[in-house]
C-alpha positions as CSV (number, residue, x, y, z in Angstrom):
1,M,12.5,188.6,-47.6
2,S,16.0,189.3,-45.8
3,Y,18.8,190.4,-47.9
4,A,20.9,187.2,-46.2
5,R,18.1,184.8,-47.4
6,R,18.0,186.5,-50.8
7,L,21.9,186.0,-51.2
8,T,21.5,182.4,-50.3
9,A,18.6,181.7,-52.7
10,D,20.6,183.6,-55.4
11,A,23.7,181.5,-54.7
12,G,21.8,178.5,-55.0
13,A,20.4,179.5,-58.4
14,S,23.8,180.4,-59.7
15,A,25.1,177.1,-58.6
16,G,22.3,175.6,-60.5
17,L,23.0,177.3,-63.8
18,L,26.6,176.2,-63.5
19,E,25.6,172.6,-63.0
20,V,23.4,173.1,-66.1
21,R,26.2,174.4,-67.9
22,R,28.4,171.4,-66.8
23,H,25.6,169.1,-68.2
24,N,25.4,170.8,-71.4
25,L,29.2,171.1,-71.9
26,A,29.2,167.3,-71.4
27,L,26.5,166.7,-73.8
28,I,28.3,168.4,-76.5
29,L,31.5,166.4,-75.7
30,A,29.5,163.1,-75.8
31,R,28.1,164.0,-79.3
32,L,31.3,164.6,-80.5
33,R,33.0,161.6,-79.1
34,S,30.6,159.3,-80.5
35,D,29.7,160.9,-83.8
36,G,32.8,162.7,-84.8
37,P,32.9,166.3,-86.4
38,R,29.9,168.4,-86.3
39,S,28.8,171.9,-87.3
40,R,27.4,174.2,-84.4
41,A,24.0,173.9,-86.4
42,A,24.2,170.2,-86.4
43,L,24.9,170.1,-82.6
44,A,22.1,172.4,-81.8
45,A,19.7,170.2,-83.8
46,E,20.8,167.0,-82.2
47,T,21.1,168.3,-78.5
48,G,17.8,170.5,-78.8
49,L,20.0,173.4,-77.4
50,T,19.9,176.8,-79.0
51,R,22.4,178.0,-81.6
52,S,23.7,180.5,-79.2
53,T,24.1,178.2,-76.3
54,V,25.8,175.7,-78.5
55,S,28.3,178.6,-79.8
56,S,29.0,179.4,-76.3
57,L,29.5,176.1,-75.1
58,V,31.9,175.3,-78.0
59,G,33.7,178.6,-77.4
60,E,34.3,177.3,-73.8
61,L,35.7,173.8,-74.8
62,V,37.8,175.4,-77.3
63,A,39.2,177.7,-74.6
64,R,39.7,174.4,-72.4
65,G,41.5,172.6,-75.2
66,L,39.0,170.0,-75.3
67,V,37.4,170.8,-78.8
68,A,39.1,172.1,-81.9
69,E,37.8,174.1,-84.9
70,G,38.5,172.4,-88.1
71,A,37.8,172.8,-91.9
72,T,34.7,174.6,-93.3
73,A,32.2,172.2,-94.8
74,R,30.4,173.7,-97.7
75,G,26.9,172.4,-98.2
76,A,24.7,172.7,-101.2
77,V,22.4,175.0,-99.5
78,G,22.9,178.2,-97.1
79,R,26.1,179.4,-95.5
80,P,29.3,177.3,-95.0
81,S,29.5,176.1,-91.8
82,Q,32.9,175.2,-89.6
83,Q,33.2,172.0,-88.2
84,V,34.2,171.4,-84.7
85,D,35.9,168.2,-83.5
86,L,37.0,166.4,-80.2
87,D,40.6,167.6,-79.5
88,G,42.0,166.8,-76.2
89,S,45.6,166.3,-77.7
90,G,46.9,168.4,-74.7
91,F,45.6,165.9,-72.2
92,H,46.3,162.2,-71.7
93,T,45.2,159.6,-69.0
94,V,47.0,156.5,-67.9
95,G,46.1,153.0,-66.8
96,A,48.7,151.1,-64.9
97,E,48.4,147.5,-64.3
98,V,50.1,145.0,-61.9
99,N,50.0,141.4,-63.0
100,L,51.9,138.4,-61.6
101,H,54.2,138.3,-64.7
102,Y,54.4,141.9,-66.0
103,L,53.6,145.7,-65.3
104,A,51.8,147.4,-68.1
105,V,51.1,151.3,-68.7
106,T,48.9,152.7,-71.4
107,A,48.4,156.6,-72.2
108,L,45.4,157.7,-74.0
109,N,44.9,161.1,-75.5
110,L,41.0,162.3,-75.3
111,R,40.5,160.6,-78.5
112,S,41.0,157.5,-76.9
113,E,44.3,157.1,-79.3
114,V,47.1,155.3,-77.7
115,V,49.9,157.8,-77.2
116,A,52.5,155.8,-75.1
117,E,52.7,152.0,-74.1
118,R,55.1,150.2,-71.8
119,W,55.5,146.6,-71.0
120,V,58.2,145.2,-68.4
121,P,58.3,141.4,-67.5
122,I,58.3,140.9,-63.5
123,D,57.8,138.3,-61.0
124,A,55.5,140.3,-58.7
125,A,54.8,137.5,-56.0
126,R,58.5,137.2,-55.2
127,L,59.3,140.9,-55.1
128,G,56.2,141.9,-52.9
129,A,53.7,144.9,-52.9
130,D,56.3,148.0,-52.0
131,V,58.9,147.2,-54.9
132,V,56.2,146.1,-57.2
133,L,54.5,149.6,-56.8
134,R,57.8,151.6,-56.9
135,R,58.6,149.9,-60.2
136,L,55.1,150.8,-61.4
137,A,55.3,154.4,-60.4
138,G,58.7,154.5,-62.1
139,L,56.9,153.4,-65.4
140,V,54.1,155.9,-65.2
141,L,56.5,158.6,-64.5
142,D,58.6,157.8,-67.3
143,V,55.7,157.9,-69.8
144,T,54.1,160.9,-68.4
145,G,57.5,162.7,-68.2
146,A,58.1,162.3,-71.9
147,L,54.3,163.2,-72.8
148,G,54.4,166.2,-70.4
149,R,57.6,167.5,-72.0
150,A,55.7,167.2,-75.4
151,G,53.1,169.6,-74.1
152,S,50.3,166.8,-72.8
153,E,48.9,167.2,-69.4
154,L,48.1,164.2,-67.2
155,V,44.7,164.3,-66.0
156,G,43.9,161.1,-64.4
157,T,45.3,157.5,-63.6
158,T,43.8,154.2,-62.8
159,V,45.7,151.3,-61.5
160,A,44.6,147.7,-62.3
161,V,45.3,145.0,-59.8
162,P,44.3,141.2,-60.2
163,G,42.5,141.0,-56.8
164,L,39.6,141.9,-54.7
165,V,39.8,145.9,-54.8
166,E,37.8,148.0,-52.3
167,R,37.5,151.2,-54.8
168,A,36.4,153.4,-52.1
169,T,39.7,153.3,-50.0
170,G,42.0,152.3,-52.7
171,R,42.9,149.2,-51.0
172,V,43.5,145.5,-52.5
173,L,41.8,143.6,-49.8
174,S,42.9,140.3,-51.1
175,A,45.1,139.3,-54.2
176,P,46.3,135.6,-53.4
177,N,48.3,135.0,-56.3
178,L,50.3,138.2,-55.7
179,G,50.4,137.4,-51.8
180,W,48.8,140.9,-51.2
181,S,46.2,141.8,-48.3
182,E,44.7,144.8,-47.0
183,T,47.3,146.6,-49.2
184,P,46.9,150.5,-49.5
185,A,47.5,150.6,-53.3
186,A,46.1,153.7,-54.1
187,A,47.7,155.9,-51.2
188,T,50.9,154.2,-52.0
189,M,50.8,155.1,-55.7
190,R,49.7,158.7,-54.9
191,G,53.0,159.2,-52.8
192,L,55.1,157.9,-55.4
193,L,53.7,159.9,-58.3
194,G,53.1,163.3,-56.5
195,D,50.9,165.7,-58.3
196,A,49.6,163.5,-61.1
197,G,45.8,164.3,-61.0
198,P,43.0,162.0,-59.5
199,L,44.2,158.3,-59.0
200,L,41.7,155.2,-58.8
201,L,42.2,151.7,-57.9
202,D,40.2,149.0,-59.9
203,N,40.1,145.1,-60.8
204,E,42.1,144.5,-63.7
205,A,39.2,142.0,-65.3
206,N,36.8,145.1,-64.7
207,L,39.1,147.2,-66.7
208,A,39.8,145.0,-69.5
209,A,35.8,144.6,-69.9
210,R,35.6,148.3,-70.1
211,A,38.4,148.2,-72.8
212,E,36.2,145.8,-74.6
213,V,33.2,148.0,-74.7
214,G,34.9,151.2,-75.2
215,T,36.9,150.4,-78.2
216,D,36.6,147.3,-80.4
217,R,33.1,146.4,-79.2
218,R,30.9,149.2,-79.9
219,G,27.5,148.5,-80.2
220,V,27.9,145.4,-77.8
221,R,26.0,146.3,-74.6
222,D,26.1,142.9,-72.9
223,L,29.3,140.7,-72.4
224,V,31.4,138.8,-70.2
225,L,35.1,139.2,-70.3
226,L,37.2,136.4,-69.0
227,T,40.9,137.3,-68.4
228,G,43.2,134.2,-68.2
229,G,46.4,134.6,-66.3
230,V,47.5,132.4,-63.3
231,G,44.2,133.5,-61.9
232,V,40.9,134.0,-63.9
233,G,38.8,137.1,-63.5
234,A,35.8,138.3,-65.1
235,G,34.2,141.7,-66.1
236,V,30.7,141.5,-66.7
237,V,28.9,144.5,-68.5
238,V,25.2,144.6,-68.5
239,G,23.1,147.0,-70.7
240,G,26.4,148.9,-71.4
241,T,27.1,149.5,-67.7
242,L,30.0,147.3,-65.9
243,L,28.3,145.0,-63.1
244,R,30.2,145.8,-59.9
245,G,28.1,144.5,-57.0
246,V,27.0,146.5,-53.8
247,H,30.8,146.7,-52.6
248,G,32.3,146.3,-56.0
249,F,33.5,142.9,-55.5
250,A,31.6,141.3,-58.5
251,G,33.5,139.2,-61.0
252,E,35.6,137.1,-58.8
253,V,34.7,133.9,-60.9
254,G,38.2,132.2,-60.7
255,H,37.1,131.1,-57.3
256,M,33.9,129.3,-58.3
257,Q,34.3,125.9,-56.7
258,L,34.0,123.4,-60.0
259,D,36.0,120.6,-58.8
260,P,35.3,120.0,-55.1
261,G,38.5,118.2,-53.6
262,G,40.5,119.2,-56.2
263,R,43.9,121.2,-56.4
264,R,44.5,123.7,-53.5
265,C,43.8,127.2,-54.8
266,G,45.9,130.3,-53.9
267,C,43.1,131.4,-51.8
268,G,43.1,128.1,-49.7
269,R,40.2,126.1,-50.9
270,R,40.3,123.5,-53.3
271,G,39.1,122.9,-56.9
272,C,38.7,126.6,-57.6
273,W,38.2,127.1,-61.6
274,E,41.5,129.1,-61.6
275,T,43.2,125.6,-60.4
276,L,41.4,124.1,-63.5
277,V,42.1,126.6,-66.3
278,G,44.5,129.1,-64.9
279,L,47.8,129.6,-66.8
280,D,49.7,127.2,-64.2
281,A,47.4,124.5,-64.7
282,L,47.9,124.5,-68.5
283,L,51.7,124.5,-68.2
284,V,51.9,121.8,-65.9
285,A,49.8,119.9,-68.0
286,A,51.5,120.9,-71.4
287,A,55.2,120.5,-70.4
288,D,57.8,119.1,-67.9
289,E,59.1,120.9,-64.9
290,D,62.5,121.8,-66.5
291,D,60.7,123.0,-70.1
292,P,61.1,126.8,-70.7
293,V,57.7,127.4,-71.1
294,R,57.3,126.8,-67.3
295,D,60.1,129.0,-66.3
296,P,58.6,132.3,-64.5
297,A,61.8,134.2,-64.7
298,L,61.0,134.2,-68.8
299,D,58.7,136.8,-70.3
300,V,55.3,135.2,-70.2
301,R,54.6,136.3,-73.6
302,S,57.5,134.4,-75.3
303,R,56.4,131.2,-73.4
304,L,53.1,131.4,-74.6
305,L,54.1,132.0,-78.2
306,T,56.4,128.9,-77.8
307,L,53.3,126.9,-76.6
308,R,51.2,128.5,-79.7
309,A,53.8,127.1,-82.1
310,R,53.9,123.6,-80.5
311,A,50.0,123.4,-80.9
312,E,50.5,124.9,-84.6
313,A,52.9,122.1,-85.0
314,G,50.5,119.6,-83.8
315,D,52.3,118.6,-80.6
316,A,50.2,116.0,-79.0
317,R,50.8,116.8,-75.3
318,T,50.2,120.5,-76.0
319,L,46.9,119.8,-77.8
320,D,45.7,117.4,-75.3
321,A,46.5,120.1,-72.4
322,L,44.3,122.7,-74.6
323,G,41.8,120.2,-74.7
324,V,41.4,119.7,-71.3
325,T,41.6,123.4,-70.5
326,A,38.8,124.4,-73.0
327,G,36.5,121.6,-71.4
328,W,36.8,123.3,-67.9
329,L,36.6,126.5,-69.5
330,G,33.5,125.8,-71.0
331,A,32.1,124.3,-68.0
332,G,32.7,127.6,-65.9
333,A,31.7,129.8,-68.9
334,G,28.4,128.0,-69.2
335,V,27.5,129.0,-65.7
336,L,28.1,132.5,-66.3
337,V,26.2,132.5,-69.5
338,N,23.2,130.8,-67.8
339,L,23.5,133.9,-65.2
340,F,23.8,137.0,-67.4
341,N,22.8,135.6,-71.0
342,P,25.4,138.0,-72.8
343,E,25.7,138.7,-76.2
344,L,29.3,138.0,-76.4
345,L,31.8,135.9,-74.1
346,V,35.2,137.6,-74.6
347,L,38.5,135.3,-74.0
348,G,41.4,137.8,-72.7
349,G,44.6,137.4,-71.2
350,Y,46.4,134.1,-72.1
351,F,43.0,132.7,-73.5
352,A,43.3,135.1,-76.4
353,V,46.8,133.9,-77.2
354,L,45.3,130.4,-77.6
355,G,42.2,131.4,-79.0
356,P,42.3,129.1,-82.1
357,W,42.3,126.0,-79.8
358,L,39.9,127.2,-77.1
359,A,37.1,129.4,-78.8
360,T,35.5,126.7,-80.5
361,P,35.6,124.1,-78.2
362,V,34.3,126.4,-75.5
363,A,31.2,127.6,-77.9
364,D,30.8,123.9,-78.5
365,T,30.3,123.4,-74.6
366,L,27.9,126.2,-74.3
367,H,25.6,124.3,-76.4
368,E,25.6,121.5,-74.1
369,R,25.6,123.7,-70.7
370,V,23.5,126.5,-71.5
371,F,19.8,125.8,-70.8
372,A,18.4,128.4,-73.5
373,P,18.4,127.5,-77.1
374,R,21.4,128.2,-79.3
375,S,23.4,129.3,-75.9
376,G,21.1,132.0,-75.7
377,G,22.5,133.7,-78.5
378,C,25.7,134.1,-76.8
379,R,28.9,133.9,-79.2
380,V,32.6,133.3,-78.1
381,E,35.5,135.4,-79.5
382,P,39.2,136.1,-78.6
383,S,39.9,139.5,-77.3
384,T,41.8,141.7,-80.1
385,L,43.3,144.2,-77.6
386,G,46.0,141.7,-76.0
387,Y,47.5,142.0,-72.7
388,P,47.4,145.6,-72.3
389,A,43.5,145.5,-72.2
390,A,43.4,146.3,-68.5
391,S,45.9,149.2,-68.7
392,R,43.9,150.5,-71.7
393,G,40.5,150.3,-69.9
394,G,42.2,152.0,-66.9
395,A,43.1,155.0,-69.1
396,L,39.4,155.1,-70.3
397,E,38.1,154.8,-66.9
398,A,40.4,157.8,-65.9
399,Q,38.7,159.7,-69.1
400,A,35.3,159.5,-67.7
401,R,35.7,162.3,-65.1
402,V,36.7,164.7,-68.0
403,F,33.7,163.5,-70.0
404,A,31.2,163.8,-67.2
405,D,32.5,167.3,-66.2
406,P,34.6,169.2,-68.7
407,T,35.2,171.8,-66.3
408,A,37.6,169.7,-64.2
409,V,40.5,170.4,-66.9
410,G,41.7,173.3,-68.7
411,S,40.7,176.9,-68.2
412,S,38.0,179.1,-69.9
413,H,39.2,182.8,-69.0
414,S,37.8,183.9,-72.3
415,V,34.2,182.6,-71.4
416,V,31.7,184.6,-69.3
417,H,29.8,182.0,-67.1
418,P,26.1,182.8,-66.2
419,T,25.7,184.8,-62.9
420,V,23.1,185.7,-60.6
421,V,23.4,189.4,-59.2
422,P,21.8,189.2,-55.7
423,A,18.6,191.4,-55.9
424,G,18.9,194.4,-53.5
425,A,22.4,194.0,-53.2
426,P,24.0,197.2,-51.6
427,A,26.3,199.4,-54.0
């Protein structure tokens, strides 16, 4: 074999070894993330790697700032062992959401703990994409600047938008309620944020579902998350994996036509599900036009709390409006439960705020509309994450890159990586 061919073969072998190391680093991080502090011996036993390999991997993760060495654990037998745990306090990721009535930013450290959160009311449809994205970027820079001064490095950002998103190009193809079409949101945000690490664009319902699975819903591997706002979206998780569809357009359930010939939707068609259960439909039914709960200039959270207070006080018009909404919500949800047979149907967005008047009627409607007995085993619960669910899911999505490839962040100058010296190389 010629020297050139040996060099190519050896370079391929070296690349293969580095790929194996990246995989093993991710394996160690995943174990610490799911199970908490472990000794090196425990990590070796649980991963099937040798103790020397685990020690080397842990050393690199410590050097990169992803793992911290903690207290020494003393057992009944043998030498005491030092625990290692997920650290990542020197890194953070950001989820940034555009919604019709607000902007939200959530920053998480790599232990998935919230380290910063911002919320700003906004009339996004009136302002237009350029102004909205500039304001969102300013909010992100405010958060990341403060964290950076405290010694934490931004390693990824995900922007959430309520609309049809093309992840591969970073464009919002269509967001009728915002009035956006063919909007290069990711490129615009990259230009505004500058050197802020990798940036992704995704649908807000998908990211809210990501947050439900990644935090409060541990152990649930099949769920449908419905986000209620002016529009309605769904994030569908099957077997622990977000269902995106062939081009990433899955989950646009707000445009299921449930009432042919009904109200015109922002998409141009009539009788879409969101014309029946979207926030505007509820508010029109619950209050007169001059009522403060229908004033878009007011914070949507305060308007919903007013509506909730009226329901708690037994206001007949409010309760009637909620009853109609619950009926249509159950009708559409029944279609989704028949399709996906989830373990859990989560009501997010405004549905969660008004959950006490929606969850039980929706569950009752499922019994009537789902073909499988006992609603196919599906239970209905309001989200506990509130409106920041999508921004939180965005920060979690940005973390995925780090956990898949720990070598993407930090440095490891003190670690000697395996190399292959080309055989027969000239001195």
